[in-house]
VEXDREN-2710 file (C-alpha; in Angstrom, 1 decimal):
% VEXDREN-2710
k/r/px/py/pz
1/UNK/-7.6/5.6/2.6
2/UNK/-8.5/8.7/4.5
3/UNK/-6.1/10.0/7.1
4/UNK/-7.6/10.5/10.5
5/UNK/-7.0/13.9/12.0
6/UNK/-5.3/14.0/15.4
7/UNK/-6.3/16.4/18.1
8/UNK/-2.7/17.0/19.2
9/UNK/0.2/19.0/17.8
10/UNK/2.2/15.8/17.1
11/UNK/3.4/15.3/13.6
12/UNK/1.8/12.5/11.6
13/UNK/3.6/9.2/11.1
14/UNK/4.0/8.6/7.3
15/UNK/5.0/5.0/6.7
16/UNK/6.9/4.8/3.4
17/UNK/7.3/1.5/1.7
18/UNK/9.2/0.8/-1.5
19/UNK/6.2/-0.9/-3.1
20/UNK/6.0/-4.0/-5.4
21/UNK/4.1/-5.4/-8.3
22/UNK/3.2/-8.3/-6.0
23/UNK/-0.1/-7.5/-4.3
24/UNK/1.0/-9.4/-1.2
25/UNK/3.5/-6.7/-0.5
26/UNK/0.9/-3.9/-0.3
27/UNK/-1.4/-6.1/1.7
28/UNK/1.4/-6.6/4.3
29/UNK/2.1/-2.9/4.5
30/UNK/-1.5/-2.1/5.1
31/UNK/-1.7/-4.8/7.8
32/UNK/1.4/-3.2/9.5
33/UNK/-0.3/0.2/9.2
34/UNK/-3.3/-1.1/11.0
35/UNK/-1.2/-2.6/13.8
36/UNK/0.6/0.7/14.2
37/UNK/-2.7/2.5/14.6
38/UNK/-3.7/0.1/17.3
39/UNK/-0.4/0.6/19.0
40/UNK/-0.7/4.4/19.0
41/UNK/-4.4/5.4/19.2
42/UNK/-4.9/9.0/18.4
43/UNK/-1.8/9.3/16.2
44/UNK/-2.4/10.2/12.6
45/UNK/-0.9/7.3/10.6
46/UNK/-0.7/7.4/6.8
47/UNK/1.0/5.1/4.2
48/UNK/2.8/5.8/1.0
49/UNK/4.8/3.9/-1.6
50/UNK/7.8/4.9/-3.6
51/UNK/6.9/2.7/-6.6
52/UNK/4.2/0.5/-8.1
53/UNK/1.5/1.1/-5.4
54/UNK/-0.6/4.0/-4.4
55/UNK/-0.7/6.5/-2.8
56/UNK/2.7/8.0/-3.6
57/UNK/4.5/10.2/-1.2
58/UNK/3.1/13.4/-2.6
59/UNK/-0.5/12.0/-2.6
60/UNK/-0.2/10.9/1.0
61/UNK/1.1/14.2/2.1
62/UNK/-1.7/16.1/0.3
63/UNK/-4.2/13.9/2.1
64/UNK/-2.6/14.7/5.4
65/UNK/-2.6/18.4/4.7
66/UNK/-6.3/18.3/3.7
67/UNK/-7.0/16.6/7.0
68/UNK/-5.3/19.4/8.8
69/UNK/-2.0/17.7/9.6
70/UNK/0.9/19.6/7.8
71/UNK/3.8/18.2/9.8
72/UNK/4.8/14.6/9.5
73/UNK/7.7/12.2/10.1
74/UNK/8.4/9.9/7.2
75/UNK/9.5/6.5/8.5
76/UNK/11.1/4.4/5.8
77/UNK/9.9/0.8/5.8
78/UNK/13.4/-0.3/4.9
79/UNK/15.8/-2.5/6.8
80/UNK/19.0/-1.0/5.5
81/UNK/20.3/2.5/4.6
82/UNK/20.9/2.1/0.9
83/UNK/19.8/3.7/-2.3
84/UNK/16.1/4.0/-1.5
85/UNK/16.7/5.6/1.9
86/UNK/19.6/7.8/0.7
87/UNK/18.2/8.9/-2.7
88/UNK/14.7/7.8/-3.6
89/UNK/12.9/8.9/-0.4
90/UNK/14.7/12.3/0.0
91/UNK/13.9/13.0/-3.6
92/UNK/10.2/12.1/-3.2
93/UNK/9.9/14.3/-0.1
94/UNK/11.6/17.2/-1.9
95/UNK/9.4/16.8/-5.0
96/UNK/6.3/16.8/-2.8
97/UNK/7.4/20.0/-1.2
98/UNK/7.0/18.7/2.3
99/UNK/8.8/21.5/4.2
100/UNK/7.4/20.2/7.5
101/UNK/8.3/16.6/6.9
102/UNK/11.3/15.0/8.5
103/UNK/12.8/11.7/7.4
104/UNK/13.4/9.2/10.2
105/UNK/16.1/6.6/10.3
106/UNK/15.6/3.2/8.6
107/UNK/14.6/0.2/10.7
108/UNK/18.0/-1.6/10.8
109/UNK/20.1/-1.6/13.9
110/UNK/17.4/-2.3/16.5
111/UNK/17.2/-5.3/18.7
112/UNK/13.5/-5.4/17.9
113/UNK/14.4/-6.8/14.5
114/UNK/16.1/-9.7/16.0
115/UNK/13.1/-10.4/18.1
116/UNK/10.9/-10.3/15.0
117/UNK/13.2/-12.7/13.2
118/UNK/13.0/-15.1/16.2
119/UNK/9.2/-14.7/16.3
120/UNK/9.0/-15.9/12.7
121/UNK/11.4/-18.8/13.4
122/UNK/9.4/-20.0/16.4
123/UNK/6.2/-19.7/14.4
124/UNK/7.8/-21.9/11.8
125/UNK/8.2/-24.7/14.3
126/UNK/11.4/-24.0/16.3
127/UNK/11.5/-23.1/20.0
128/UNK/13.9/-21.2/22.3
129/UNK/15.3/-24.6/23.3
130/UNK/16.4/-25.2/19.7
131/UNK/18.7/-22.2/19.6
132/UNK/21.9/-24.0/20.7
133/UNK/21.5/-26.8/18.1
134/UNK/20.2/-24.8/15.1
135/UNK/22.1/-22.7/12.6
136/UNK/20.3/-19.8/10.9
137/UNK/20.9/-18.4/7.5
138/UNK/19.8/-14.7/7.6
139/UNK/18.8/-14.2/4.0
140/UNK/18.6/-10.6/2.8
141/UNK/17.7/-9.1/-0.6
142/UNK/21.2/-7.8/-1.3
143/UNK/22.6/-4.4/-2.3
144/UNK/25.5/-2.7/-4.0
145/UNK/25.8/-0.5/-1.0
146/UNK/28.5/-1.7/1.5
147/UNK/26.7/0.0/4.4
148/UNK/23.6/-2.0/3.6
149/UNK/25.6/-5.3/3.5
150/UNK/27.3/-4.5/6.8
151/UNK/23.9/-3.8/8.3
152/UNK/22.7/-7.3/7.5
153/UNK/26.0/-8.7/8.9
154/UNK/25.4/-6.7/12.1
155/UNK/21.9/-8.2/12.4
156/UNK/23.4/-11.7/12.0
157/UNK/25.8/-11.1/14.8
158/UNK/23.1/-9.7/17.0
159/UNK/21.0/-12.8/16.3
160/UNK/24.0/-15.1/17.1
161/UNK/24.3/-13.4/20.5
162/UNK/20.7/-14.6/21.2
163/UNK/22.2/-18.1/21.5
164/UNK/21.8/-19.7/18.1
165/UNK/24.5/-22.2/17.2
166/UNK/25.6/-20.2/14.2
167/UNK/24.1/-17.4/12.1
168/UNK/25.3/-16.6/8.7
169/UNK/24.2/-13.7/6.4
170/UNK/23.3/-14.5/2.8
171/UNK/21.9/-12.5/-0.1
172/UNK/19.6/-13.5/-2.9
173/UNK/20.9/-10.8/-5.2
174/UNK/24.1/-8.8/-5.4
175/UNK/27.0/-10.0/-3.2
176/UNK/27.7/-13.6/-2.3
177/UNK/27.0/-15.9/-0.6
178/UNK/23.6/-17.2/-1.7
179/UNK/21.2/-18.6/0.9
180/UNK/21.3/-22.2/-0.6
181/UNK/25.1/-22.2/-0.7
182/UNK/25.3/-21.3/3.0
183/UNK/22.8/-24.0/3.9
184/UNK/25.0/-26.5/2.2
185/UNK/28.1/-25.1/3.8
186/UNK/26.6/-25.5/7.2
187/UNK/25.6/-29.0/6.5
188/UNK/29.1/-29.8/5.4
189/UNK/30.3/-28.5/8.7
190/UNK/28.2/-31.0/10.5
191/UNK/25.2/-28.8/11.5
192/UNK/22.2/-31.1/11.6
193/UNK/19.4/-28.5/11.7
194/UNK/19.6/-25.4/9.5
195/UNK/16.9/-22.7/9.3
196/UNK/16.5/-20.0/6.7
197/UNK/15.2/-16.7/8.0
198/UNK/14.2/-14.2/5.3
199/UNK/15.5/-10.8/6.4
200/UNK/12.9/-9.0/4.3
201/UNK/9.7/-7.1/5.2
202/UNK/7.0/-8.5/2.9
203/UNK/6.3/-11.3/0.4
204/UNK/7.3/-10.7/-3.1
205/UNK/9.7/-11.9/-5.9
206/UNK/12.9/-11.8/-3.8
207/UNK/11.4/-13.6/-0.8
208/UNK/10.1/-16.2/-3.2
209/UNK/13.6/-16.7/-4.5
210/UNK/14.9/-17.1/-0.9
211/UNK/12.2/-19.7/-0.3
212/UNK/13.1/-21.5/-3.5
213/UNK/16.8/-21.7/-2.5
214/UNK/15.9/-22.9/1.0
215/UNK/13.8/-25.7/-0.4
216/UNK/16.4/-26.7/-3.0
217/UNK/19.1/-26.8/-0.4
218/UNK/16.8/-28.9/1.9
219/UNK/16.8/-26.4/4.8
220/UNK/15.0/-27.9/7.8
221/UNK/13.0/-24.7/8.6
222/UNK/11.9/-21.7/6.5
223/UNK/10.4/-18.8/8.3
224/UNK/8.1/-16.1/6.9
225/UNK/9.1/-12.5/6.1
226/UNK/8.9/-10.1/9.0
227/UNK/5.5/-8.7/7.8
228/UNK/3.3/-7.1/10.4
229/UNK/5.1/-8.5/13.4
230/UNK/4.3/-6.6/16.6
231/UNK/8.0/-5.9/17.0
232/UNK/8.1/-4.1/13.7
233/UNK/5.1/-1.9/14.6
234/UNK/6.9/-1.0/17.8
235/UNK/10.1/-0.2/15.9
236/UNK/8.3/2.1/13.4
237/UNK/6.8/4.1/16.3
238/UNK/10.2/4.3/18.0
239/UNK/11.7/5.7/14.8
240/UNK/8.8/8.2/14.7
241/UNK/9.4/9.2/18.3
242/UNK/13.1/9.6/17.8
243/UNK/12.6/12.0/14.9
244/UNK/9.6/13.6/16.5
245/UNK/11.8/14.6/19.5
246/UNK/13.9/16.6/17.0
247/UNK/10.9/18.2/15.2
248/UNK/10.0/21.7/16.2
249/UNK/6.4/22.0/17.5
250/UNK/4.3/23.8/14.9
251/UNK/3.2/27.3/15.8
252/UNK/-0.1/28.9/15.1
END
């Protein structure tokens, strides 16, 4: 991938994903990158991965510099502010020597994520009219970081305010409860229709485990990962804009 040079003084948008051994993950990230480019024509958009896939952060920044764009905003393709956002990405940026690179906030905490979750639920067969009679298990990957766990809980509360009968957070690794257990609990409470919504960005091992638990617990609906949802592309550009507003304009 060759970075496209912008004709403005705006910093580039460097989308940074964790990466995965599963090729579906990278394919999803590249699809999201293409959607961001369509959303912001003229903006230089590059992509990097912390692990498994290429280019790495240093390689992506080198390509940007060769294309004449030294300043960049690194937007983490992460839903929660945990180890990757607090440690891995800052270390990768420091190692790359990107003195004109600012790290933006993670994606969590935006109403756009709730809209993206709902988009996937509706694509899976539900409709807005089903909200009041459907419980949703918001299934995240899990983390040892309490801040990350609370972030998923906050997203569940925000989704509940959209009118769903109940929304419960669950985690496929780390802290309990597990998605399948929450499906069964909601059934025991008399909820007739239960949907499992993966609160993850791209297909891979953990989303597959979420899906397996949903099937085993006989959830009525299983939605897809957030992927390249339009709301996600908008959110990435919002994070870029928020950080860009704090970035000094490069001088000649």
